C-alpha positions as semicolon CSV with decimal commas, in nm:
position;residue;x (nm);y (nm);z (nm)
1;M;-8,276;-0,186;-8,671
2;S;-8,326;0,196;-8,668
3;A;-8,212;0,392;-8,407
4;L;-8,507;0,484;-8,116
5;A;-8,570;0,846;-8,052
6;S;-8,868;0,821;-7,856
7;L;-9,151;0,683;-7,682
8;E;-9,473;0,905;-7,679
9;V;-9,817;0,819;-7,496
10;E;-10,121;1,083;-7,566
11;D;-10,416;1,060;-7,383
12;L;-10,400;0,678;-7,319
13;A;-10,672;0,534;-7,094
14;C;-10,720;0,194;-6,921
15;V;-11,073;0,031;-6,818
16;R;-11,044;-0,290;-6,639
17;G;-11,399;-0,426;-6,593
18;P;-11,648;-0,167;-6,469
19;R;-11,324;0,062;-6,342
20;A;-11,076;0,304;-6,481
21;L;-10,752;0,286;-6,380
22;F;-10,642;0,585;-6,531
23;K;-10,727;0,839;-6,857
24;N;-10,592;1,121;-7,035
25;L;-10,231;0,988;-6,971
26;N;-9,919;1,173;-7,153
27;F;-9,591;1,165;-7,143
28;R;-9,304;1,161;-7,365
29;L;-8,966;0,947;-7,276
30;E;-8,650;1,054;-7,492
31;A;-8,328;0,799;-7,574
32;G;-8,126;0,763;-7,297
33;G;-8,393;0,842;-7,027
34;A;-8,615;0,645;-6,773
35;L;-8,891;0,665;-6,642
36;V;-9,010;0,531;-6,285
37;V;-9,398;0,459;-6,275
38;E;-9,515;0,482;-5,880
39;G;-9,849;0,425;-5,737
40;P;-10,042;0,202;-5,494
41;N;-10,161;-0,154;-5,605
42;G;-10,423;-0,113;-5,849
43;S;-10,354;0,148;-5,975
44;G;-10,274;0,041;-6,326
45;K;-9,853;0,009;-6,321
46;T;-9,877;-0,334;-6,516
47;S;-10,167;-0,254;-6,731
48;L;-9,949;0,072;-6,802
49;L;-9,668;-0,153;-6,908
50;R;-9,852;-0,423;-7,088
51;M;-10,024;-0,170;-7,285
52;L;-9,672;-0,045;-7,402
53;A;-9,560;-0,358;-7,478
54;G;-9,874;-0,433;-7,706
55;F;-10,000;-0,684;-7,446
56;L;-10,310;-0,520;-7,363
57;P;-10,481;-0,273;-7,594
58;P;-10,573;0,059;-7,421
59;A;-10,935;0,173;-7,407
60;A;-10,811;0,523;-7,584
61;G;-10,510;0,689;-7,677
62;T;-10,181;0,622;-7,884
63;I;-9,851;0,502;-7,837
64;F;-9,606;0,616;-8,071
65;L;-9,223;0,513;-8,120
66;R;-9,010;0,758;-8,342
67;I;-8,706;0,623;-8,512
68;D;-8,446;0,814;-8,727
69;A;-8,708;0,733;-9,026
70;G;-8,963;0,879;-8,905
71;E;-9,269;0,739;-8,631
72;F;-9,508;0,450;-8,590
73;S;-9,809;0,313;-8,396
74;D;-9,811;-0,039;-8,515
75;V;-9,810;-0,282;-8,228
76;E;-9,599;-0,580;-8,385
77;E;-9,331;-0,325;-8,499
78;R;-9,340;-0,186;-8,166
79;G;-9,239;-0,500;-8,027
80;K;-8,951;-0,574;-8,230
81;H;-8,780;-0,295;-8,019
82;I;-8,892;-0,408;-7,683
83;G;-8,695;-0,587;-7,412
84;W;-8,955;-0,732;-7,163
85;F;-8,909;-0,849;-6,771
86;A;-9,189;-0,900;-6,554
87;H;-9,337;-1,105;-6,259
88;Q;-9,311;-1,408;-6,439
89;D;-8,976;-1,482;-6,558
90;G;-9,063;-1,652;-6,860
91;L;-8,783;-1,887;-6,870
92;K;-8,755;-2,272;-7,049
93;P;-8,765;-2,449;-6,710
94;Q;-8,598;-2,802;-6,904
95;L;-8,320;-2,550;-7,036
96;T;-8,010;-2,524;-6,812
97;A;-7,897;-2,102;-6,724
98;K;-7,659;-2,079;-7,026
99;E;-7,914;-2,244;-7,289
100;N;-8,210;-2,044;-7,186
101;L;-7,987;-1,710;-7,274
102;S;-7,883;-1,898;-7,594
103;F;-8,221;-1,982;-7,702
104;F;-8,366;-1,623;-7,636
105;A;-8,044;-1,484;-7,820
106;R;-8,104;-1,629;-8,146
107;L;-8,489;-1,541;-8,048
108;Y;-8,408;-1,202;-8,030
109;G;-8,125;-1,207;-8,318
110;S;-7,868;-1,064;-8,047
111;D;-7,504;-1,125;-8,082
112;S;-7,481;-1,190;-7,719
113;D;-7,234;-1,452;-7,560
114;A;-7,388;-1,658;-7,313
115;E;-7,111;-1,687;-7,099
116;A;-7,029;-1,339;-7,036
117;A;-7,398;-1,295;-6,960
118;L;-7,375;-1,540;-6,686
119;A;-7,095;-1,418;-6,519
120;W;-7,244;-1,020;-6,535
121;A;-7,594;-1,194;-6,341
122;G;-7,310;-1,421;-6,119
123;L;-7,449;-1,726;-6,220
124;S;-7,143;-1,911;-6,387
125;R;-7,139;-2,200;-6,113
126;A;-7,526;-2,233;-6,233
127;A;-7,504;-2,208;-6,605
128;D;-7,531;-2,616;-6,695
129;F;-7,840;-2,609;-6,390
130;P;-8,185;-2,654;-6,573
131;A;-8,388;-2,312;-6,442
132;Q;-8,639;-2,539;-6,291
133;Y;-8,409;-2,569;-6,022
134;L;-8,253;-2,251;-5,960
135;S;-8,379;-2,042;-5,644
136;A;-8,601;-1,743;-5,688
137;G;-8,354;-1,508;-5,676
138;Q;-8,144;-1,715;-5,964
139;K;-8,430;-1,687;-6,207
140;K;-8,482;-1,358;-6,161
141;R;-8,072;-1,316;-6,225
142;L;-8,093;-1,539;-6,547
143;A;-8,420;-1,328;-6,581
144;L;-8,231;-0,970;-6,646
145;A;-7,938;-1,160;-6,802
146;R;-8,167;-1,269;-7,058
147;L;-8,298;-0,842;-7,093
148;K;-7,993;-0,700;-7,119
149;S;-7,878;-0,987;-7,351
150;S;-8,146;-0,913;-7,593
151;K;-7,996;-0,556;-7,715
152;R;-8,363;-0,396;-7,763
153;P;-8,369;-0,057;-7,719
154;L;-8,665;0,018;-7,499
155;W;-8,666;-0,197;-7,209
156;L;-9,029;-0,221;-6,990
157;L;-8,979;-0,350;-6,666
158;D;-9,221;-0,434;-6,357
159;E;-9,087;-0,432;-6,024
160;P;-8,767;-0,547;-6,115
161;F;-8,615;-0,572;-5,724
162;A;-8,851;-0,796;-5,628
163;A;-8,681;-1,149;-5,483
164;L;-8,324;-0,992;-5,518
165;D;-8,040;-0,954;-5,249
166;V;-7,898;-0,605;-5,201
167;D;-7,625;-0,732;-5,467
168;G;-7,843;-0,828;-5,715
169;K;-8,065;-0,455;-5,668
170;K;-7,709;-0,291;-5,756
171;R;-7,642;-0,496;-6,067
172;V;-8,083;-0,402;-6,193
173;E;-7,936;-0,024;-6,113
174;Q;-7,621;-0,048;-6,319
175;M;-7,753;-0,223;-6,585
176;L;-7,992;0,057;-6,621
177;A;-7,775;0,299;-6,614
178;E;-7,575;0,174;-6,882
179;H;-7,846;0,071;-7,066
180;C;-7,989;0,435;-7,084
181;A;-7,615;0,580;-7,144
182;G;-7,558;0,387;-7,441
183;G;-7,901;0,528;-7,585
184;G;-8,175;0,319;-7,418
185;M;-8,470;0,383;-7,251
186;A;-8,617;0,215;-6,957
187;V;-8,948;0,246;-6,781
188;V;-8,975;0,048;-6,481
189;A;-9,239;-0,003;-6,240
190;T;-9,181;0,013;-5,882
191;H;-9,248;0,042;-5,491
192;E;-8,881;0,050;-5,405
193;A;-8,631;0,442;-5,429
194;M;-8,394;0,412;-5,680
195;T;-8,081;0,617;-5,752
196;L;-8,132;0,654;-6,122
197;E;-8,215;0,967;-6,256
198;A;-8,531;0,922;-6,365
199;A;-8,854;1,118;-6,460
200;K;-9,131;0,989;-6,221
201;L;-9,538;0,898;-6,302
202;V;-9,758;0,867;-6,002
203;L;-10,105;0,682;-6,108
204;G;-10,320;0,698;-5,832
205;E;-10,657;0,539;-5,803
206;F;-10,943;0,662;-6,021
207;P;-11,266;0,775;-5,883
């Protein structure tokens, strides 16, 4: 896969029902950069991430990814570069923790080692537990390990610190820092303060 150079958003608008959450939104994120999206509940943070991921069409505007070979705005092509992390863990409940990571590695075409990913997440002892029996925090760690193992350059994370203890939150910050240091990009919607060096986008209620 070609190296991802930047993410560009031009005049993006989001309308849900009769209400505009935001409009004329513009930003550019370069390789190695992170963007933190803040704002009150209902301001459109999750909707913005879903638009970037291609799950929700914008009411107006364009989303571009630029690679070394050019640029594109096609949703299907964009999805090949994206690692997604949201409130719903997206795990296969009947599969064990290790089987989940192996399954998603094949899906992403990644050569990541499931046991190494479990060790990073602090879940080695739970490797053979079906995901449905893991605690909320353990499921969150497993989903983070899946994201880390995806080897996708653009990460989109919605409230990644929720349900995590202090150690888990440190792991999130560490993995984000390492991802960006390696040339990746991250867009993070969160209510929590972060030590990660990042640009900030604040969404507000639109009249």
